[in-house]
C-alpha positions as CSV (number, residue, x, y, z in Angstrom):
1,X,-17.9,-28.3,32.3
2,X,-17.7,-32.0,31.4
3,X,-14.5,-34.0,30.8
4,X,-15.1,-34.1,27.0
5,X,-15.6,-30.3,26.9
6,X,-12.4,-29.7,29.0
7,X,-10.4,-31.9,26.6
8,X,-11.7,-30.0,23.6
9,X,-10.9,-26.6,25.2
10,X,-7.4,-27.7,26.1
11,X,-6.7,-29.2,22.6
12,X,-4.2,-27.3,20.5
13,X,-5.1,-26.4,17.0
14,X,-3.5,-28.6,14.3
15,X,-1.8,-26.4,11.7
16,X,0.4,-27.2,8.7
17,X,1.5,-25.9,5.4
18,X,1.0,-27.7,2.0
19,X,2.4,-26.9,-1.4
20,X,0.0,-27.1,-4.3
21,X,-0.6,-25.8,-7.8
22,X,-3.1,-23.1,-8.7
23,X,-5.2,-24.1,-11.7
24,X,-8.0,-21.4,-11.7
25,X,-10.8,-19.9,-9.7
26,X,-14.3,-21.0,-8.7
27,X,-16.2,-17.9,-7.6
28,X,-14.2,-16.3,-4.8
29,X,-12.2,-19.5,-4.2
30,X,-8.9,-20.6,-5.7
31,X,-8.8,-24.1,-7.3
32,X,-5.6,-25.8,-6.1
33,X,-4.3,-29.2,-7.0
34,X,-3.0,-30.8,-3.8
35,X,-1.6,-34.2,-4.7
36,X,-4.2,-36.0,-6.7
37,X,-7.1,-33.8,-5.5
38,X,-8.4,-30.5,-6.8
39,X,-9.6,-28.5,-3.9
40,X,-11.5,-25.1,-3.6
41,X,-9.5,-22.9,-1.2
42,X,-10.4,-19.4,-0.1
43,X,-7.9,-16.6,-0.8
44,X,-6.2,-15.2,2.3
45,X,-4.9,-12.1,0.5
46,X,-5.5,-10.0,-2.6
47,X,-2.8,-11.8,-4.5
48,X,-4.0,-14.0,-7.5
49,X,-1.5,-16.5,-8.8
50,X,-0.8,-17.3,-12.4
51,X,-2.2,-20.5,-13.8
52,X,-0.1,-23.5,-12.9
53,X,1.9,-21.5,-10.3
54,X,3.1,-23.2,-7.2
55,X,1.3,-21.9,-4.1
56,X,1.4,-22.4,-0.3
57,X,-1.8,-23.4,1.5
58,X,-2.2,-23.1,5.3
59,X,-4.5,-25.6,6.9
60,X,-5.7,-25.1,10.5
61,X,-7.9,-27.8,11.9
62,X,-8.8,-28.8,8.3
63,X,-9.7,-25.2,7.3
64,X,-7.5,-24.2,4.4
65,X,-6.4,-20.8,3.1
66,X,-4.2,-19.9,0.1
67,X,-1.7,-17.6,1.7
68,X,0.9,-17.0,-1.0
69,X,3.6,-18.3,-3.4
70,X,6.2,-20.9,-2.6
71,X,9.0,-18.5,-3.6
72,X,9.7,-14.8,-2.8
73,X,8.1,-12.2,-5.1
74,X,10.4,-9.1,-5.1
75,X,8.6,-5.7,-5.2
76,X,11.3,-3.8,-7.0
77,X,14.0,-4.4,-9.6
78,X,16.3,-2.8,-12.1
79,X,15.8,-2.9,-15.8
80,X,18.6,-4.8,-17.7
81,X,17.1,-4.5,-21.2
82,X,13.9,-3.4,-22.7
83,X,12.5,-4.0,-26.2
84,X,12.1,-1.3,-28.8
85,X,8.3,-1.1,-28.2
86,X,8.8,-0.6,-24.5
87,X,6.4,-3.4,-23.7
88,X,8.7,-6.1,-22.3
89,X,11.7,-5.8,-20.1
90,X,14.3,-8.1,-18.5
91,X,14.4,-7.0,-14.8
92,X,17.1,-8.0,-12.3
93,X,16.0,-8.4,-8.6
94,X,17.5,-9.7,-5.4
95,X,15.9,-13.1,-6.2
96,X,16.8,-13.5,-9.8
97,X,16.0,-12.1,-13.3
98,X,12.5,-12.0,-14.7
99,X,11.0,-11.0,-18.1
100,X,8.0,-8.8,-17.4
101,X,5.4,-6.8,-19.2
102,X,5.8,-3.1,-18.9
103,X,3.0,-0.7,-18.0
104,X,2.9,2.4,-20.2
105,X,4.5,5.5,-18.6
106,X,5.8,8.8,-19.8
107,X,8.7,8.6,-19.9
108,X,9.1,4.8,-20.4
109,X,11.7,2.9,-18.4
110,X,15.1,2.3,-19.8
111,X,18.1,0.2,-18.9
112,X,19.3,1.0,-15.4
113,X,15.9,2.4,-14.2
114,X,14.3,1.1,-11.0
115,X,10.8,-0.4,-11.5
116,X,8.1,-1.6,-9.1
117,X,6.8,-5.1,-9.8
118,X,3.2,-6.2,-9.5
119,X,2.7,-10.0,-9.3
120,X,-1.0,-10.6,-9.0
121,X,-2.7,-12.4,-11.9
122,X,-0.3,-11.3,-14.6
123,X,3.2,-10.0,-13.6
124,X,4.1,-6.6,-14.8
125,X,6.4,-3.7,-13.9
126,X,6.2,0.1,-13.9
127,X,8.7,2.9,-13.8
128,X,9.0,4.4,-10.3
129,X,8.5,8.0,-11.5
130,X,10.3,10.9,-9.9
131,X,7.3,13.3,-10.3
132,X,8.3,16.9,-11.0
133,X,7.5,19.2,-8.1
134,X,4.6,21.6,-8.5
135,X,5.3,25.2,-8.4
136,X,6.0,26.6,-5.0
137,X,3.5,29.0,-3.6
138,X,4.6,32.6,-4.0
139,X,5.8,34.3,-0.8
140,X,3.4,36.8,0.8
141,X,4.4,40.2,-0.7
142,X,4.1,41.7,2.7
143,X,6.4,39.2,4.2
144,X,3.6,37.8,6.2
145,X,3.7,37.2,10.0
146,X,6.3,34.5,9.6
147,X,8.3,35.8,6.6
148,X,9.7,33.5,4.0
149,X,7.6,30.6,2.7
150,X,9.3,27.1,3.0
151,X,8.2,24.1,1.1
152,X,9.2,20.4,1.5
153,X,8.1,17.1,0.1
154,X,7.7,14.2,2.5
155,X,7.5,10.7,0.9
156,X,5.9,7.8,2.7
157,X,8.4,5.2,4.2
158,X,5.8,2.4,4.3
159,X,2.2,1.6,3.4
160,X,-0.3,-1.2,4.0
161,X,-3.7,-2.4,5.2
162,X,-4.6,-4.2,8.4
163,X,-7.7,-5.6,10.1
164,X,-9.4,-3.1,12.4
165,X,-9.5,-5.3,15.4
166,X,-6.0,-6.8,15.3
167,X,-2.6,-6.0,13.8
168,X,-2.5,-8.1,10.6
169,X,-0.8,-6.2,7.9
170,X,-1.9,-8.5,5.1
171,X,-1.6,-6.2,2.2
172,X,1.1,-3.7,1.2
173,X,-1.4,-1.5,-0.7
174,X,-3.5,1.0,1.4
175,X,-7.1,-0.1,1.0
176,X,-10.4,1.5,2.0
177,X,-12.8,-1.4,2.6
178,X,-15.1,-2.9,5.2
179,X,-13.3,-3.7,8.5
180,X,-10.0,-2.5,7.1
181,X,-7.6,0.3,8.0
182,X,-5.3,1.5,5.2
183,X,-2.3,3.7,6.1
184,X,0.7,5.6,4.8
185,X,3.6,6.0,7.2
186,X,6.2,8.8,7.3
187,X,8.3,8.2,10.4
188,X,9.1,11.4,12.3
189,X,10.3,13.4,9.2
190,X,7.4,15.9,9.1
191,X,7.6,16.8,12.8
192,X,11.4,16.9,12.6
193,X,11.1,19.5,9.8
194,X,8.1,21.7,10.5
195,X,8.2,23.4,13.9
196,X,5.2,23.7,16.2
197,X,5.0,27.5,15.6
198,X,4.8,27.2,11.8
199,X,1.8,28.7,10.0
200,X,0.0,26.9,7.2
201,X,0.3,27.9,3.6
202,X,-0.6,24.8,1.6
203,X,-0.7,21.0,1.7
204,X,-1.1,18.5,-1.1
205,X,-1.4,14.7,-1.1
206,X,-0.1,12.5,-4.0
207,X,-2.9,10.1,-5.0
208,X,-1.7,6.9,-6.7
209,X,-4.7,4.8,-7.7
210,X,-4.3,1.1,-8.3
211,X,-8.0,0.2,-8.6
212,X,-10.8,2.8,-8.4
213,X,-14.2,1.1,-7.8
214,X,-17.1,2.6,-5.9
215,X,-15.9,5.8,-4.3
216,X,-16.5,6.6,-0.6
217,X,-12.9,6.3,0.7
218,X,-12.8,7.6,4.2
219,X,-9.6,9.7,4.5
220,X,-8.2,10.5,7.9
221,X,-5.0,10.9,9.9
222,X,-3.5,8.2,12.2
223,X,-1.3,8.0,15.3
224,X,1.7,5.9,14.3
225,X,5.1,6.9,12.8
226,X,5.8,3.4,11.6
227,X,3.9,0.2,10.8
228,X,3.4,-2.1,13.8
229,X,0.2,-2.2,15.8
230,X,-3.3,-1.0,14.8
231,X,-3.1,2.8,14.4
232,X,-5.7,5.0,16.1
233,X,-7.7,6.8,13.4
234,X,-9.0,10.4,13.7
235,X,-12.5,11.4,12.4
236,X,-12.7,10.8,8.7
237,X,-13.9,12.7,5.6
238,X,-15.2,11.0,2.5
239,X,-13.0,12.1,-0.4
240,X,-12.9,10.8,-4.0
241,X,-9.8,12.5,-5.4
242,X,-8.4,12.3,-8.9
243,X,-4.8,11.0,-9.3
244,X,-1.6,12.9,-8.8
245,X,-1.2,16.0,-6.5
246,X,-4.5,16.8,-4.8
247,X,-5.6,19.1,-2.0
248,X,-7.5,17.2,0.8
249,X,-10.7,18.5,2.2
250,X,-9.1,20.0,5.4
251,X,-5.4,20.8,4.5
252,X,-4.9,23.2,7.4
253,X,-6.2,20.6,9.8
254,X,-3.9,18.0,8.4
255,X,-1.0,20.5,8.7
256,X,-1.6,21.3,12.3
257,X,-2.0,17.7,13.3
258,X,1.2,16.5,11.4
259,X,3.7,19.3,12.3
260,X,5.7,19.3,15.5
261,X,3.4,19.4,18.5
262,X,0.5,17.7,16.7
263,X,-0.7,14.3,17.7
264,X,-0.9,12.6,14.3
265,X,1.9,11.0,12.2
266,X,0.4,9.7,9.0
267,X,-2.5,9.5,6.5
268,X,-5.1,6.7,6.9
269,X,-8.2,5.1,5.4
270,X,-10.9,4.3,7.9
271,X,-12.8,1.7,6.0
272,X,-15.2,3.0,3.3
273,X,-14.6,2.4,-0.4
274,X,-14.0,-0.3,-1.8
275,X,-10.9,1.4,-3.3
276,X,-7.2,0.4,-3.7
277,X,-4.2,2.7,-3.7
278,X,-0.7,1.7,-4.9
279,X,2.0,0.4,-2.6
280,X,5.5,2.1,-2.6
281,X,6.8,-0.8,-4.7
282,X,4.3,0.1,-7.4
283,X,4.8,3.9,-7.1
284,X,7.3,5.5,-4.8
285,X,5.2,8.7,-4.8
286,X,2.2,7.0,-3.3
287,X,1.0,9.1,-0.4
288,X,3.7,11.8,-0.7
289,X,2.9,15.1,1.1
290,X,3.9,18.5,-0.4
291,X,3.7,21.0,2.4
292,X,4.4,24.8,2.4
293,X,4.5,26.9,5.6
294,X,6.0,30.0,7.0
């Protein structure tokens, strides 16, 4: 290796942050005013700013990426007031008070309710619904081999999407897309509740769509209780569910892998799609599991 090549190999990358102003889009690039220049900058995440919003640009060796806003964007808040039409609300968050459009829900949010906040393109909020539980399966009249049927609901504690090859949790929504793993995490609550000897009765998964596009989501189970590294994914099944409580293609297989003694901890998306599911900030029921056993 020549001296020039050695110097280039040893050189450290030059990186820095710049504040700019988003003024629109040109194809798949953001148009950002940086000083007196208007520069096309690739998006690093799925977040799209509002026109004239201040943004942060990361430059590494002259290659720029729009990585986010210059101020925090809280994911949840509490409604202070809401107009009579239920279309606009004043929402208090840990980072200040915002006036936001309200997504239609039944029931509509009211003062004191907790809402999830979506900031991309046009900010809006939605009521974090406490969805009524479906009817519990009737116990086996004969008592069954295990007797009484028990039912529990397990809500996800975290969600997100990462690159397949490295742990880069760049998106709080679980996505099914090329080179991406999406995931719902539940901690150890399922294994702490359902014993290894339990017998399967039923299992449902709460589907909270954010953007439904082309179908082909590859649902699977993964190895991690909490978000951190890249989770190991099991074999997948293509599933195109409707919203709300749905039964996955292999509910008994999910049950056996998730209960105590099983080797899986959460639900995942092994590429596929392209589809987007809501984060917990958008819908606290996203990815909830409703499981009955005896």
